[in-house]
Structures are given as C-alpha cells and as structure tokens.
C-alpha positions in Angstrom: 0.0 0.0 -0.2 1.3 3.5 -0.9 0.6 5.4 2.3 0.2 8.8 0.4 -1.5 7.6 -2.2 -4.3 5.5 -0.7 -4.8 7.6 2.8 -3.0 10.8 3.1 -3.7 12.0 -0.6 -7.2 11.0 -0.8 -8.3 12.2 2.6 -6.5 16.3 2.0 -8.2 16.4 -1.6 -11.3 16.3 0.6 -10.2 19.7 1.5 -10.2 23.2 0.4 -6.7 23.3 -1.4 -5.4 25.8 1.1 -6.6 23.9 4.0 -4.8 20.7 3.1 -1.7 22.6 2.6 -2.1 24.1 5.8 -3.0 20.9 7.4 -0.4 19.1 5.7 2.4 21.6 7.1 1.1 21.7 10.2 1.6 18.3 10.3 4.4 17.9 9.7 5.5 21.0 12.3 3.8 18.5 14.6 6.2 15.2 13.3 9.0 17.1 13.2 9.4 16.6 16.8 10.0 13.2 15.9 11.9 13.2 12.6 12.4 8.7 12.8 8.5 8.4 12.6 8.2 11.0 10.0 11.4 8.6 8.3 9.8 5.3 9.1 6.7 5.8 8.0 6.8 8.4 4.8 10.6 8.6 4.3 11.5 8.5 0.6 15.1 7.4 1.2 16.5 8.2 -2.3 20.3 7.2 -2.9 23.1 8.9 -1.9 24.2 11.2 -4.7 26.1 13.9 -2.8 27.6 17.2 -4.9 28.5 20.5 -4.2 26.9 23.6 -5.6 28.2 27.2 -4.9 30.8 25.3 -2.3 27.6 24.0 -0.2 27.3 20.0 0.7 24.4 18.2 -1.0 23.6 15.1 0.3 21.4 14.4 -2.9 20.0 16.8 -5.8 16.3 17.2 -5.3 15.2 20.3 -2.8 11.9 21.4 -1.9 11.1 24.9 -3.5 10.0 27.8 -1.5 6.3 27.9 -1.0 5.5 24.6 1.3 6.9 25.8 4.1 7.2 29.6 4.5 7.4 29.8 7.9 9.8 27.4 8.7 8.0 25.6 10.6 8.4 22.0 9.4 12.3 22.0 8.8 13.6 18.5 10.6 10.3 16.6 8.6 11.7 17.6 5.2 14.9 16.3 5.2 13.2 12.7 7.4 10.9 12.6 4.3 14.2 12.0 1.9 15.2 15.8 0.8 18.2 16.9 -0.3 17.6 20.4 0.5 14.7 23.3 1.2 13.9 26.4 0.3 11.4 28.7 3.1 9.7 31.4 2.3 9.6 33.3 0.7 10.0 35.5 3.4 9.5 39.6 3.8 10.3 42.3 6.3 6.9 42.9 7.1 4.4 40.0 8.1 1.5 39.9 5.8 -1.7 37.9 5.5 -1.2 37.8 1.7 -4.3 37.9 -0.8 -8.1 37.3 0.1 -9.2 33.4 -0.1 -9.5 31.4 -1.8 -6.4 31.6 -3.4 -5.3 28.6 -4.2 -6.6 25.7 -6.5 -5.9 21.9 -7.8 -6.1 20.8 -11.7 -5.4 17.2 -11.2 -5.8 16.7 -14.6 -3.0 18.8 -15.9 -1.2 18.0 -13.1 -1.5 21.7 -11.8 -1.8 24.4 -9.0 -2.5 28.2 -9.3 -1.8 30.2 -6.7 -2.3 34.1 -5.8 -1.5 33.6 -2.4 0.1 36.8 -2.3 3.6 36.3 0.1 1.6 35.1 3.0 3.9 35.0 6.1 4.3 35.6 9.9 7.2 38.3 8.8 11.3 37.9 9.1 11.3 39.4 12.8 9.0 35.7 13.8 10.8 33.3 11.4 14.3 34.4 12.4 13.5 33.5 15.6 11.7 30.5 15.2 14.8 29.5 13.4 16.8 30.4 16.0 14.7 28.1 18.4 15.7 25.3 15.9 19.3 25.9 15.9 19.3 26.3 19.7 17.6 22.9 20.2 20.2 21.0 18.5 17.4 20.0 15.9 18.6 21.7 12.8 18.6 19.4 10.3 21.6 18.0 8.5 20.6 19.6 5.0 21.4 22.8 3.4 18.6 25.1 3.9 18.0 28.1 1.9 16.1 31.2 2.6 13.9 32.9 0.3 13.2 36.6 0.6 10.7 38.8 -1.2 9.5 42.7 -1.2 6.8 43.4 1.6 3.3 44.4 -0.2 3.3 47.8 1.3 7.0 49.0 0.4 7.1 51.4 -2.4 9.0 49.9 -5.6 11.8 52.6 -5.2 12.6 51.5 -2.0 12.4 47.3 -2.2 16.7 47.4 -2.1 16.2 48.3 1.6 13.1 45.9 2.4 15.2 43.2 1.2 18.2 44.2 3.2 15.7 44.3 6.0 15.2 40.7 5.7 18.7 39.6 4.5 20.5 41.4 8.1 18.0 39.3 10.4 18.2 36.3 8.6 22.1 36.4 7.4 23.7 33.8 10.0 20.6 31.5 9.8 20.8 30.0 6.2 23.0 27.9 3.7 22.1 30.0 0.9 19.7 32.8 0.1 17.3 33.8 -3.1 16.1 37.2 -4.1 12.4 36.7 -5.2 11.6 38.9 -8.1 9.5 36.7 -10.0 6.4 35.5 -7.9 3.3 37.7 -10.2 1.3 37.9 -7.2 2.5 40.7 -5.5 1.7 44.0 -7.8 5.1 45.0 -9.3 7.6 42.4 -8.0 8.5 41.3 -11.7 9.3 45.0 -12.7 11.9 44.3 -9.8 13.8 41.5 -13.1 14.8 44.7 -14.9 18.7 45.0 -14.9 18.4 48.1 -12.5 16.2 47.6 -10.0 17.4 44.1 -9.3 21.3 45.2 -9.3 20.3 47.9 -7.1 18.9 44.9 -5.2 22.0 42.6 -5.1 24.6 45.8 -4.5 22.6 46.7 -1.3 23.1 43.3 0.3 26.1 42.9 -0.9 27.6 46.7 0.4 25.8 45.5 3.7 27.3 42.6 4.1 31.2 42.5 3.0 33.2 39.4 3.3 32.9 36.6 3.4 29.6 36.1 1.7 26.7 34.0 1.6 26.0 31.9 -1.0 22.8 34.5 -3.2 20.8 33.4 -6.3 18.3 34.8 -7.9 15.2 33.1 -8.7 13.6 34.1 -12.4 10.2 34.1 -14.2 9.1 31.6 -17.3 7.6 34.3 -18.6 10.7 37.1 -19.4 11.2 37.7 -22.9 14.8 35.9 -23.8 16.8 39.2 -24.0 15.8 39.9 -20.3 16.6 36.4 -19.0 20.1 36.7 -20.6 20.2 40.5 -19.2 19.7 39.3 -15.6 22.0 36.1 -15.9 24.7 38.8 -17.4 24.1 40.8 -14.2 23.7 37.5 -11.6 27.1 36.4 -13.1 29.1 40.5 -12.9 27.9 40.5 -9.6 29.4 37.0 -8.7 26.2 35.5 -7.3 26.4 31.6 -6.4 23.5 31.1 -9.3 19.7 31.4 -10.7 17.2 29.0 -9.4 14.4 28.5 -12.7 12.0 29.1 -12.7 9.1 30.5 -10.6 5.3 30.1 -11.7 4.2 31.3 -15.3 1.1 33.4 -16.0 0.4 31.3 -19.3 -2.8 29.4 -18.5 -3.6 28.5 -22.2 -3.6 25.0 -20.7 -6.2 25.4 -18.2 -9.5 24.9 -19.7 -11.9 27.6 -19.8 -14.0 28.7 -17.3 -12.1 27.1 -14.7 -8.9 29.2 -14.7 -8.1 31.4 -12.1 -5.6 34.6 -11.3 -2.5 33.9 -10.0 0.7 31.9 -10.8 0.7 28.8 -12.5 2.5 25.3 -11.6 3.2 21.7 -12.4 3.5 20.4 -15.6 2.4 23.1 -17.8 5.3 24.8 -16.9 7.6 22.4 -18.0 8.4 23.7 -21.4 9.2 26.9 -20.1 11.4 26.2 -17.8 13.2 23.7 -19.4 13.6 26.7 -21.7 14.9 29.4 -19.3 17.3 26.9 -18.3 18.6 25.8 -21.5 18.8 30.2 -23.0 20.6 30.6 -18.6 23.1 27.7 -19.7 23.9 29.1 -22.8 24.6 32.6 -21.7 26.4 31.9 -17.8 28.8 29.3 -16.2 26.9 30.0 -13.0 25.1 27.1 -11.1 21.2 26.9 -11.8 18.4 24.9 -9.4 15.6 23.8 -12.0 12.3 24.0 -10.9 8.7 24.0 -12.7 7.0 21.1 -14.1 9.4 18.1 -12.5 7.5 15.7 -12.0 9.3 12.1 -13.1 12.5 10.4 -13.8 12.3 12.0 -17.8 11.4 15.5 -16.4 14.7 15.6 -14.2 16.6 14.0 -16.5 15.8 16.6 -19.2 17.0 19.3 -16.8 20.5 17.4 -15.6 21.5 16.8 -19.4 20.5 20.9 -20.2 22.8 21.8 -17.3 20.8 21.9 -14.3 22.9 21.1 -10.8 20.3 20.9 -8.7 16.0 20.3 -8.9 13.2 21.6 -6.8 9.6 20.1 -6.9 6.6 21.7 -5.1 3.4 20.6 -7.1 4.5 17.3 -8.1 5.0 16.1 -4.7 1.5 17.1 -3.9 0.4 15.1 -6.3 2.9 12.0 -5.5 3.9 12.4 -2.1 7.6 11.7 -1.1 8.1 8.7 -3.6 8.8 11.2 -5.9 12.1 11.9 -4.5 12.8 8.4 -4.5 12.0 8.1 -8.6 13.7 11.7 -8.9 17.3 11.4 -7.7 17.6 8.1 -9.5 17.5 9.7 -12.8 21.0 9.7 -15.0 22.9 12.1 -16.2 26.0 12.6 -18.1 26.7 15.9 -16.5 29.6 15.9 -14.4 29.1 16.7 -10.5 32.5 17.7 -9.3 32.3 20.3 -6.6 31.8 24.0 -7.9 
C-alpha cells in the first residue's frame, strides 16, 4: 500500500486546497519533533547522490521549493522525508496575510496548481526567531536550508532594496544560501524588479552591507521573461558574482487550463515544464553559473532533461503535492551525463 496515494492524498484532497496545505504543513511541524517516525512511515530514502554547489554540500540533488514551508515550521520533517535541501519562504520584512481567499486551486487533470497567495508569511522577525530556536534546540536539519526573501506588499518599489536588506540582515546567520525572489506574479509590481537596474540595486545593497565573507546568493526568475531579458539577468548575476539562479517561478500563461475553470495567479506544475526548461537552456547558453531547476519536474524523464540541460540541482513543489515522498526516490534515480564535480 502507498500511504500517500491510498490514504493521505484522498483525505487531503477532500479539503479546500489551502486548508489541506495548512493541515499538511502543521502536521509535519508537529512530526518534526519525531523525525525518525516520519522517516519510518513516509520517508522516501533516496539513494545518496552527493554534490557540492556554490560551496555547499548537498546529500542529494532534490530539494523542496519555496512556497511549501513559508515560515520554516517543519525543517526536520523535510529532511526525514528524503529531501536533499529545503527552501523556506518567501519571507518578507513585514508580516502580511496575503491576498483574499480562496487563493490556491488544484487542477489534477493538468497536474497543476494556481496560487495567488501573495507572500503570506509571519514576517522576518517571527521566522528568524523560530529558526534561532531550532538551532538552539539541536534539531537543526543536516541538509542545507535556503531562505527565500521577497518585497513586502506595502513597501514602494523605489524602496525595495532596503526592504530586501531588512530581511537579509536579520536572517543572514541562519541560512546556507539566500534567494532574491523578484518573480512571483502575486505581488503587484514585483516582476518589474527583474530589470537589471532594479535588481542590480537590490544585489549591491545586500552585498555592500554584507562585505566578506559572502553568503551564497541566488536570484529566482520568471518563466515568462523574454529571452533578451533573461540573458540580461543571467549576465548581471554573473557580473555580480552571485552563486547562481533558480529557473523558474510560476507562469502567467494559463492556456493549458480549460475555459471557465481558470483563476488569477501563478500556474505551477506540468504546464510550466517547457517554459522552465527553455529558461534553463537560455541561462546555461549565456552563463556558467550554477542553476537550480524548478517547474514541471514530475518524473525521471523531466528530471533527466534538466540535468542534461545543465541544471545542478532540482526543486519540486506541485508534483510533490500530487505524488508524495515517493517522488523523491524516483527523481534522485535519474541519471545524467553531467559531471557533478564540486563547483
């Protein structure tokens, strides 16, 4: 019997999508006190496939994308489930409730989700305090933890650089790597920050405060960027000596969703696969930076195609919701001709 497929998923899918999400995360938060129980009942136990990216050692290349554990409440459980790394967030400097409900929608026939959550999170102070307590408790996971930061909705675009700095400064000692999220479609004006001028200002503000040594810093890009804009972001990241890029966030192309069922928001899952792969290929053509591939990765074939296109690591979210922890074992088994010597 597949516990997720036969019991957990049918029960959760009887609930509204966001209620099911919250129940799953809160359950894993409670279970984080007993990681051996999680490992014994749900853990996927992917084969060890270590690699070093941006100076960070990853036990396997399959990570949990940002958006699942926005407030960092279940970190030990994600490790117990078999993830090789986990990304918390998106975290904003100000606590914010997000957009009005309903704001998360399932499309099982398309293997997709649409969300317009709007960076709902407890704010950087609350998240940082929780992470500090976890460190002190001795239960900090043995896998890398990334911290994904975004702009608060109330912060004007012209002050975005200082808003990102507030979060970066508070979290700086707590993450193995950091992600500048300028690509969510659910915060008005956020994607405008992907322009090289605005993004460059954010990066330089963080680096000027940080000095040296520097934390690995990634930028997460949208799959909807025009090729020339994606190249510009990649070249900016290279010139600023960032750790790499994450390709990609959700898309605003909803052409795969049946007429009459569509919802406003970012689309994730299988329909994003071609756009996300194309973005990865463009980045690798114009940059030597590491790339974490995300978007539409749901089986060995889609995992292998990202590795062969040059991805260093993979992240999943939507496919994990539909398939459960067993997905991790299948993805980790994907072979690649890529040489994964340390970078």
